[in-house]
N, C-alpha and C positions, 0 to 999 in steps of 0.2 A: 242631634248631638248638642249638648250644652256648650255654649261658647266659653272657652277659658278667658279669665280676665285678671287684671292686676290693678292695684290701687296704690297711689302715692299721694298722701294727703287728699287734696280735693280733686286730683286727676285720676280718672278711671279709663283704662284701655281694654278693649274687648277684641279678641281675635276670632276669625272664622276658619277653622281648619278645612271645612267642607268646600270653601271657595277660595282657593289659592293661598290659604293662610293669611289672607289680608286683614288689615285692621278694620273691623266692622263698625266700631264705635270708639270715639274719643270724647269723653265728657269732663267738663269742669263743673263739679256739683251736679246739677240736673241738666246743664246746658250741653247739648250735642254740637260738636264742631264739624263733623264729617257728614256728607250727604249719603242717603240710603238708596237702595235700588228703586224706590219710588220716583227718584229724580232721573236716574238713567239705569237701565237694567244691567248694563255691563260696567260702566264707568262710575263706580261708587266706592266709598271707603278709601283706604290707603293701601297701595300695593307696591311690589318691587318688580321692576323690569331690568333687563340687561341692556347696557349701552355699548356701542351706538345702535340706534334704531335701524340703521341700514343693514344690520345683521339679520333682521327678521321682518321688517316692513310693517304690515298691519293685516289682520289683528295681532295682538300679542300672542306669544307662544302659550298655549293652554296649560302645559305642565308647569309653567312658571307663574302664570297669572290667575288661573281660575280652577284648575283641577284640584282634587282633595290633597291636602298635605297630611303627613303622619305627625301625630302628637307625640313627641319624643320625651318631653319633660313638662310637668305642670306642678309647680310648687307655689307657695304663698308669695314668693318674691321673683320668680322667673318662669317663663314659658318658652319651650323650644319646639319649632315645627320644621319638618323636612319635606321637600317637594318630591314628586316622582322624578324619574330621569327624563331630562329634556334633551331634544335634539335640534340643533341649528346647523343645517348643512352637515359637514363632517364632524362638528363639535358635539360632544356628549357632556352634559353637566347636570348638577343638582344644586338646588338653593336651600340654604338653612337660614331660618329667622329665629332670633332669640330676643325676647323682650324681658327686661329686668327693671325692677324698682330701684330708683335712686333717691336717696334722702333729699328732702327739700321740695318735694312735689314734682319731680321729673321722672320720666320713664325712658330708658335707653332701648333702641332697636339696633341689634347687630345683624347685618346681612352678610352672607358669605356665598360665593360662587365656587363650587368645587369642580375641578376638571376630571371627568371620568374617562376621558379619551386617551389616545396613545401619543398625541402630539400637543405641544403648547399652543395656546391661543390667547389673544388679548381681549379684555372686556373691562367694563366698569359696572358698579352697582348704581341703581337709579331708583330712588324712592319717589312715589307719586301719591299725593294726598289731595282728595277732592273736597273742597270746602264750599260753604254756601255763598250765594251771590251778594254783592254789595259791600264787600270788605275792602280794606286797603292793604296791599302787599308791598313790602319794601325790604331792601338789602343794601349793605355798603357797596358802592360802585367799584368795580374792579378795573383792571388795566386793559383787558383785551377787547377788541371790537365785537359788536353783536354779529351773530350768524344769521344769514338770510334763510328763510324757512318756507319756500313755496312747497305745496300750494296754499298753505296757511297765509292769512294776512299778517302783516307785522304787528306786534304788540309793542308799542313805543312808550317806554317809561318816561316820566318826568325825572329830572335830577335836581336835588336840593339838599343842602346840609350834608353833602358827601354821600348821599344815598340815592338809589333809583327807586321810583315809586310808581305803582299801578293802582289807580282808584277804579275799582270795578263799578262803582255807582255811576260813573260816566261812560260805561261801555255801551256801544250801540250794537244791538243784536243784528245778525244777518250773515256773519262770516266768522269761522274759527280764527282766532288770533293767537300767535305763539311768540315767545321770547326765549332765546338762548343767550345767556350772559355769563360773564366772569364776575364773581363776587369778591369779597375781601373779608377776611377774618372768620369765615365759617359760620355765617348767620343768614337766615331767611326768616323774616317776621311777617305776621299777618294780624291786622287789627280788625275785629268785627264787633260792633256795638261797644260794650265796655270790657272786652277781653282781648288779651294779646297772646297770640300763639307764636312760639319760637321754635325753630328748627336749628339746632346747634351741631356743628360737625367740624372735622379738620379741613382747613382751607386747602383747595387743590389749585396749584398754579396753572396758568394757561397751557404750559407745555405738557402737562400731565392730564389734560382733559381729553375725553374721547373725541375722535374726529367728527366734525360736523355737529357737535353737541356743546353744552355749556354746563358749568358748575351749578348754576342756578337757572331754572327754567320756570316760566309761567305760561299757562294755557287758559284761554277763555273760550268756553264752548259757545257755538254759534247762536244758540237761543237764549244765552244769558243765564242759564239755570245753575251753573257751577263754575268754579275756577280750580285749576290744578296748581298746587304748590309742589315744585319738583327740585330735588337736590341730587347731585351725582358725586361719587367718589372718584378716586384716581383710576385712570385707564392704564392697565398694566398686564404684562404677560403672566399667564398662569400655567405652570408646569403640570404634566400629568400627575394626578394624585394630590396636588396642592390646592389651596384655596386662596381667594382674594376677598378680604373683608372690608366692610364700610360701616361705621357707626353713626347713628343720628340720635341726639338727645332731644326729646320733646318736652316742652314746658309750657304751661298756660298760666297766666297771671292776670289779675284785675288790671285794667288800664284806665287810670284816672285822667289821662291826657286827652283832650279833644283831638280828633283826627286832623283838624285844620292846623294844629300846632306841630308841624312836621319836625322842626329842629328839636323840640322837646320829646317827641315820639322817638326820634333817632337816638337821643341821649338815653332815654329809658331802656330801649332795646339793647344798646351797647352795655349799659350798666348791668342789666340782667344777664347778658351773655358772659360778662366777666365773672359774675358771681356763680352762674350755673356751670360754666365750663362745657366741655364736650367729651364724648367717650374716648 
């Protein structure tokens, strides 16, 4: 099956309905930003999980993460995919993903969890993007304390200029490391070489985040081959027949600021976030 794709100026997004409807490719010009199955056979591209992870443990539920999705819509400006019915204990649900072109070089992803059961349940949407090693990830520091994540080792960010920073170039392989954090202003940024990747979304206050999770999460795989950039929406009850949606606006821009100039990088990311907005 040919993978459907969208383009907004220099940004191209390609979806793979055959593998969980995940984002198989995200390119700025000819530059790929997401890792492929050659890096990890299962953990590649960008996907959606439901939160909290305590609902399903590991591995991810196949009907959500890796089984074929139905291609519902494919036009020049939007693509919609729908998952098979997924079961988590007594809960029955379905995932819908809609990608849409936004003027100015952005692409929106709207994720929705639909309750197909007979009783309400609470969940949150959770976008996971796997990027190449060696980048610098950062986000405005929030108000809530970090969540401990055994058996993973802690991923401890630096704090500077009102932001939390993780420099993967300094990562020592040998153990998976994970961070669950509260952000501020609905922004997660990632600088790799001369490009700046932004994830823009509606900020979720600590009281509305899924139990044991974080609005912003970072994961460094033990062998140093990739990093996960993760954002979560609000944790809320979903009535039978209803849906819970979460939108993420993805934007990639040239980054003229050296990664050592963190205050300037933070200012650039905030300026772009203000101009780009969120879904």
